[in-house]
C-alpha positions in Angstrom: 108.7 93.5 53.6 108.7 89.8 54.6 104.9 89.6 54.7 104.6 91.0 51.2 106.9 88.3 49.9 105.0 85.7 51.9 101.7 86.7 50.3 103.2 86.5 46.8 104.5 83.1 47.5 101.1 82.0 48.8 99.3 83.3 45.7 101.8 81.6 43.4 101.4 78.3 45.3 97.6 78.5 45.3 97.5 79.1 41.6 99.8 76.1 40.9 98.1 73.8 43.4 96.0 71.0 42.1 94.3 69.9 45.3 92.6 71.9 48.0 94.4 72.6 51.3 91.8 74.7 53.2 94.1 75.3 56.2 96.8 76.7 54.0 94.4 78.9 52.2 93.0 80.2 55.5 96.4 81.2 56.8 97.5 82.5 53.4 94.4 84.7 53.1 94.9 86.0 56.6 98.4 87.0 55.7 97.1 88.7 52.6 94.4 90.6 54.5 96.9 91.7 57.2 99.4 92.8 54.5 96.7 94.9 52.9 95.8 96.4 56.3 99.4 97.2 57.1 99.8 99.1 53.8 96.5 101.0 54.4 97.5 101.9 57.9 100.9 103.1 56.7 99.2 105.4 54.2 96.8 106.7 56.8 99.7 107.7 59.1 101.7 109.3 56.3 102.1 113.0 57.0 101.3 112.7 60.7 104.0 114.2 62.9 105.8 116.0 60.1 105.5 119.2 58.1 105.0 122.7 59.3 103.6 123.2 62.8 101.3 125.9 63.9 102.9 126.1 67.3 106.6 125.8 68.3 107.8 122.6 70.0 109.0 123.5 73.5 111.7 121.6 75.5 111.2 120.8 79.2 114.0 123.2 79.9 111.9 126.0 78.5 113.8 126.6 75.2 112.2 126.2 71.7 113.2 123.1 69.9 114.2 123.0 66.2 113.4 120.5 63.5 116.2 118.2 62.4 114.4 116.6 59.5 112.5 113.3 59.2 113.4 110.0 60.8 111.9 106.6 60.1 111.0 104.0 62.6 109.6 100.5 62.1 106.4 100.0 64.0 104.8 96.7 64.9 101.0 96.9 64.7 98.2 94.4 65.0 98.0 94.3 61.2 101.8 93.9 60.7 105.0 95.9 60.5 104.8 99.4 59.0 107.2 102.3 58.4 106.4 105.6 60.0 108.3 108.8 59.1 108.1 111.8 61.5 110.0 114.9 62.4 112.7 115.0 65.0 113.1 118.1 67.2 116.2 118.8 69.2 116.9 121.5 71.9 120.0 123.5 71.1 120.4 124.2 74.8 120.2 120.9 76.6 120.4 118.6 73.6 117.1 116.8 74.5 115.1 115.4 71.6 111.4 114.9 70.9 109.2 113.2 68.3 105.8 115.0 68.5 104.4 112.4 66.1 105.3 109.6 68.4 103.7 111.4 71.3 100.5 112.0 69.3 100.2 108.3 68.5 101.3 107.0 71.9 104.4 105.3 70.6 107.1 107.4 72.2 110.0 105.2 73.3 108.6 102.1 71.8 108.2 100.3 68.5 105.0 98.6 69.5 101.7 100.2 68.6 99.0 100.7 71.4 97.0 97.9 70.0 99.9 95.5 70.0 100.9 96.5 73.5 97.3 95.7 74.6 97.5 92.2 73.2 101.0 91.7 74.6 99.8 92.7 78.1 96.8 90.4 77.9 99.0 87.5 76.8 101.7 88.2 79.4 99.3 88.3 82.4 97.6 85.1 81.3 100.6 82.7 81.0 104.4 82.6 80.9 106.0 85.3 78.8 107.3 82.6 76.4 103.8 81.1 76.1 102.4 84.5 75.6 104.8 85.2 72.7 103.7 81.9 71.1 100.0 82.7 71.5 100.5 86.0 69.8 102.3 84.4 66.9 99.6 81.7 66.5 96.5 83.7 67.2 97.4 87.1 65.9 100.4 86.6 63.5 102.4 89.0 65.7 106.1 88.1 66.0 107.5 89.2 69.3 110.0 87.7 71.8 109.3 86.5 75.3 111.4 89.4 76.6 109.3 91.8 74.6 106.1 90.4 76.2 107.7 90.6 79.7 108.8 94.2 79.3 105.5 95.4 77.9 103.3 93.4 80.3 105.2 94.7 83.3 105.1 98.2 81.9 101.3 98.1 81.4 100.9 96.5 84.8 102.8 99.4 86.4 100.4 101.8 84.5 97.4 99.9 85.9 98.8 100.2 89.4 99.4 104.0 89.0 95.9 104.4 87.6 94.3 102.6 90.6 96.6 104.3 93.1 95.4 107.6 91.8 91.8 106.3 92.0 92.3 105.2 95.6 93.6 108.6 96.6 90.5 110.2 95.2 88.2 107.7 96.9 89.9 108.2 100.3 89.8 112.0 99.9 86.0 111.9 99.4 84.5 108.8 100.9 80.9 109.9 100.6 81.4 110.6 96.9 83.4 107.4 96.3 80.5 105.0 95.9 79.2 103.9 92.6 75.5 103.2 91.9 75.8 100.0 93.9 73.6 99.6 96.9 74.4 96.0 98.0 72.3 94.2 100.5 75.4 92.6 101.9 79.0 93.6 101.0 81.7 91.0 101.8 85.4 91.8 102.2 87.8 88.8 102.2 91.6 88.7 102.1 94.4 86.2 102.4 98.1 85.8 101.6 100.3 83.5 99.6 104.1 83.3 99.0 105.6 84.3 95.7 109.1 82.9 94.8 111.6 85.7 94.7 115.1 86.4 93.2 117.8 86.1 95.9 118.4 89.8 96.5 114.6 90.4 97.2 114.7 87.9 100.1 118.2 88.6 101.5 118.1 88.7 105.3 114.4 87.9 105.5 113.2 85.2 108.0 111.1 82.4 106.5 110.0 78.8 106.8 113.0 77.1 105.4 114.9 74.6 107.7 117.7 77.2 108.1 115.2 79.9 109.0 115.5 81.8 105.7 112.9 82.6 103.1 112.5 81.9 99.4 109.3 83.9 99.0 107.6 87.2 99.8 103.9 87.2 100.8 101.5 88.6 98.2 98.3 89.8 99.9 95.1 89.4 97.9 91.7 90.8 98.7 88.3 90.6 97.1 85.0 92.3 97.5 81.7 90.7 96.4 78.0 91.2 97.2 75.1 89.0 98.2 71.4 89.8 97.6 69.7 86.6 98.7 69.8 82.9 99.5 68.7 79.7 97.8 65.7 77.5 98.6 67.6 75.9 101.5 68.7 79.2 103.0 72.3 79.0 101.7 74.0 82.3 100.7 74.3 83.0 97.0 77.0 85.3 95.7 75.7 87.9 93.2 76.9 86.9 89.7 79.8 88.9 88.4 80.1 90.9 91.6 83.6 89.9 92.6 86.6 92.3 92.2 90.2 91.7 93.3 93.1 93.8 94.5 96.5 92.7 95.7 100.2 93.3 95.9 103.4 92.4 97.8 103.3 95.2 100.4 102.9 95.9 104.1 99.7 95.2 106.1 99.1 98.9 106.4 99.4 99.5 102.7 97.2 96.6 101.9 94.6 97.7 104.5 94.4 101.0 102.7 94.1 99.2 99.3 91.3 96.9 100.3 89.4 99.6 102.1 89.5 101.9 99.0 88.2 99.0 96.9 85.3 98.3 99.4 84.4 102.0 99.3 84.4 102.0 95.5 82.1 99.0 95.5 79.5 100.7 97.8 80.8 100.0 101.3 79.0 103.1 102.8 75.7 102.2 101.2 75.6 98.5 102.0 72.8 97.4 104.3 75.4 95.0 105.9 79.1 94.5 105.8 80.9 91.2 106.5 84.7 90.6 106.8 85.9 87.0 106.4 89.5 86.0 107.1 91.6 83.4 108.7 93.0 83.7 112.3 96.1 85.7 111.3 96.4 88.7 113.6 97.0 91.2 110.8 93.6 90.3 109.2 91.8 91.5 112.2 94.0 94.5 112.7 92.9 95.6 109.2 89.3 94.8 110.0 89.4 96.7 113.3 90.9 99.7 111.6 89.0 99.9 108.4 85.7 97.9 109.0 85.0 98.2 112.7 81.2 98.1 112.4 81.3 95.0 110.1 80.4 91.5 111.1 83.8 89.7 111.5 83.9 86.0 110.7 86.8 83.5 110.9 86.7 81.3 107.8 85.0 78.0 108.9 87.5 75.9 106.9 90.5 77.3 108.9 88.6 76.9 112.1 87.9 73.2 111.3 91.6 72.7 110.6 92.4 74.0 114.1 89.7 71.9 115.6 91.2 68.8 114.0 94.6 69.7 115.3 93.2 70.2 118.8 91.5 66.8 118.7 94.8 65.2 117.5 96.7 66.7 120.4 94.1 65.7 123.0 93.8 62.2 121.6 97.3 61.5 120.1 96.6 57.8 119.4 93.8 58.6 117.0 91.3 55.8 116.5 87.6 55.8 117.3 87.9 58.1 120.3 89.5 60.8 118.1 86.9 60.4 115.4 84.0 60.6 117.8 85.4 63.7 119.5 86.2 65.5 116.2 82.7 64.7 114.8 80.9 65.8 118.0 82.9 69.0 118.3 82.4 69.8 114.6 78.7 69.7 115.1 79.1 72.0 118.1 81.3 74.3 116.1 78.7 74.7 113.4 76.2 75.7 116.1 78.6 78.3 117.4 79.0 76.6 120.8 82.7 77.5 121.0 82.7 78.2 124.7 81.6 74.6 125.4 84.4 73.2 123.2 86.9 75.3 125.1 85.6 74.1 128.4 85.7 70.5 127.4 89.1 70.8 125.9 90.5 72.4 129.1 89.1 69.6 131.2 90.8 67.0 128.9 94.2 68.6 129.0 97.1 66.8 130.7 98.4 68.5 133.8 101.9 69.2 132.4 104.4 68.5 129.6 104.9 69.6 126.0 101.6 68.4 124.9 99.8 70.6 127.4 101.6 73.7 126.0 100.5 72.7 122.4 96.9 72.2 123.5 96.8 75.5 125.2 98.0 77.2 122.0 95.2 75.6 120.0 92.6 76.6 122.7 94.0 80.1 122.5 93.1 80.3 118.8 89.4 79.6 119.7 89.4 81.9 122.7 90.9 84.8 120.8 88.4 84.4 117.9 85.4 83.5 120.0 83.1 86.3 118.8 84.1 85.6 115.2 82.9 82.0 115.4 79.1 82.4 115.9 78.5 80.1 113.0 75.0 79.0 114.1 73.9 82.6 114.0 75.6 83.2 110.6 73.9 80.2 109.0 70.5 81.3 110.3 71.1 84.8 108.9 72.0 83.3 105.5 75.6 84.6 105.5 78.7 83.2 103.9 81.2 81.7 106.5 84.0 80.7 104.2 86.8 82.6 102.4 86.8 80.2 99.4 86.4 83.1 96.9 89.7 84.7 97.9 91.5 81.4 98.4 90.5 80.5 94.8 91.7 83.9 93.8 95.1 83.2 95.4 95.4 80.1 93.3 94.1 81.6 90.1 95.6 85.1 90.2 98.8 84.4 92.1 99.6 80.7 92.0 98.7 79.8 88.5 100.7 82.7 87.0 103.5 83.5 89.5 104.3 80.2 91.2 105.1 77.9 88.3 108.2 75.7 88.4 111.5 77.6 88.3 109.9 81.1 88.5 111.6 83.9 90.5 110.3 87.4 90.6 111.3 90.9 91.7 108.8 92.7 93.8 108.2 95.2 91.0 107.7 92.5 88.3 105.4 90.5 90.5 103.3 93.5 91.5 102.9 94.6 87.9 101.5 91.2 86.9 99.3 91.0 90.0 97.9 94.4 89.1 97.2 93.2 85.5 95.6 90.0 86.6 93.4 91.6 89.3 92.3 94.3 86.8 91.5 91.7 84.2 89.6 89.3 86.5 87.7 92.2 88.0 86.4 93.1 84.5 88.1 96.5 84.6 90.6 96.3 81.7 88.4 98.0 79.2 87.9 100.8 81.7 91.7 101.1 82.1 92.3 101.3 78.3 89.5 103.9 77.9 90.8 106.2 80.5 94.3 105.7 79.1 93.2 106.8 75.7 91.3 109.8 77.0 
């Protein structure tokens, strides 16, 4: 094989070389070690999946399959390319074929070993598929194409989603038995959405924010669950280290509500001393909260509220200047105290009696009125609670934006959801759990 020849060339050059090139020696020795590992692995697999069987091989149609001799396949492993010979079985009835040896080694329908697929999936969820292929070549001496990385990453991502979907079904079926050993003092549930660029046929006919009313994206909904045990010396909330887990997908609000609810149950929702839901003012956020977390404390993210307060001040004082700055500063202080009713009352008194501006001001006031009971920020601060959804917003940038919204990217819903599932699982620290259950 190519690697054997490469090792021989390296040894020849090293023996003839007068000076010392440590870098060349390092990579040369790595190639030699991998070559030896590949030959050893090839020998270890010899005889697996061939020879006489104690039990007949059955076809899915019910008939007994017959051996048609040995067939060889080239398998790409983490230590290099190897040859694997195994028996082929064919059904005389329907013509279906099986390689029991491939099934035993989890390589049915693929030329990539389980270990190689694991590395490819990690590389593919981390960066572009082209960069992932380059990283595998540099870091692991594994030669694959960008298309290989794409296909394997999306395949493993789909497996992760199916595993977690099955897990969610079990959790919902037995809510009391769903909780882990976690007994959080305060359990937070946050969720938000961000657009993912789509191929044309995935957005055909969908309304959007383009000037012509069309859309170029589909919304990916992302949720996170984290816990809080205490506060710092100044009474500010402290998120428990390593407690944040993520879930997400491009799906309907109902489907996402079921998804985030199951994750909260898994994380100890029913055993938490207190539950807090943080979101922006979007209606679907509070529909989900009302359906799945009705007894929780519902908080509108303070950052979003400040944005609306700024917009309200701009509309009331369109000229800006000192009057605008004073009003925004004073109302910001009132907002942090939770005096939203007073802000609404003052804003209504300042409204013009008619015109387009009045309509815009009433809309902003409506935002505060509709979320009044979710804006008791003074109480939340005194109770040592988080009032911002920064964790999930950072997640939208890290999990979705950094990977799926790079220049020129266009996704299918299936492809995007596969990578989202991979990244959520990885950043939630659950990938090892996935691989263990997969191998079981």
